[in-house]
C-alpha positions in Angstrom: -54.0 -69.4 162.6 -52.9 -69.5 166.3 -51.1 -66.7 168.1 -49.1 -66.7 171.2 -50.6 -65.2 174.4 -49.3 -64.7 177.9 -52.0 -65.2 180.6 -51.1 -65.1 184.3 -53.4 -67.6 186.0 -52.3 -66.8 189.6 -52.7 -70.5 190.5 -49.4 -71.4 192.3 -50.0 -75.1 192.3 -50.3 -75.3 188.5 -47.6 -74.9 185.9 -48.5 -73.5 182.5 -47.1 -75.9 179.9 -48.3 -74.1 176.7 -50.8 -71.3 175.9 -52.2 -70.1 172.6 -55.0 -68.1 171.0 -57.2 -69.0 168.2 -59.9 -67.1 166.3 -62.7 -67.9 168.8 -61.0 -68.7 172.1 -57.8 -68.7 174.2 -56.3 -72.0 175.4 -53.8 -72.9 178.2 -52.4 -76.3 178.8 -51.7 -76.6 182.6 -50.3 -79.3 184.8 -50.4 -79.6 188.6 -47.0 -79.5 190.1 -46.8 -82.8 191.9 -44.1 -85.2 192.9 -45.0 -87.8 195.5 -48.7 -88.5 196.0 -50.2 -90.8 198.7 -52.8 -93.4 197.9 -56.0 -92.5 199.6 -56.8 -96.2 200.2 -53.5 -97.5 201.8 -51.4 -94.3 202.4 -48.4 -95.6 200.5 -46.4 -93.1 198.4 -46.4 -93.5 194.7 -43.8 -92.2 192.3 -45.0 -94.2 189.3 -47.3 -92.5 186.8 -49.7 -94.8 185.1 -51.1 -92.4 182.5 -52.1 -88.8 181.8 -55.5 -87.4 180.7 -56.6 -84.0 179.7 -59.8 -82.3 180.8 -61.2 -79.1 179.3 -62.4 -76.5 181.8 -63.9 -73.1 180.8 -62.5 -70.2 182.7 -63.4 -66.5 182.7 -63.1 -64.6 179.4 -59.9 -62.8 178.5 -60.1 -60.0 176.0 -63.7 -60.9 175.2 -62.9 -64.5 174.2 -63.5 -67.5 176.4 -60.4 -69.1 178.1 -60.2 -72.9 178.2 -57.8 -74.6 180.6 -56.7 -78.0 179.3 -55.8 -79.5 182.7 -53.5 -82.5 182.6 -54.7 -85.1 185.1 -52.2 -87.7 186.3 -53.2 -91.2 187.4 -50.7 -92.9 189.7 -50.2 -96.6 190.3 -49.6 -98.2 193.7 -47.9 -101.6 193.4 -48.6 -102.8 196.9 -52.4 -102.8 196.5 -52.5 -102.9 192.7 -54.7 -99.8 192.5 -54.7 -96.6 190.6 -55.7 -93.1 191.8 -55.9 -89.6 190.5 -53.8 -86.7 191.8 -56.1 -84.3 193.7 -56.5 -81.0 191.9 -57.3 -79.1 195.1 -54.9 -79.8 198.0 
């Protein structure tokens, strides 16, 4: 049975979408706050999101249980060069 938990991450560039606690670990679904991203190859701005993926990252323990961040990764599409690129997690 999962329980609600409030964990301050102190990561201003990330938004906490959901967080919960289970018997063996705490989980937090986070998303980077992004709007317009530039293609690293051509420099054009992309507003179109191609898809989203989730990566599981282990963080420091909270209340003697491991904390897993489920980081949502956004992949953008640039029509001018027909390429895809990921949003950078670290600015």
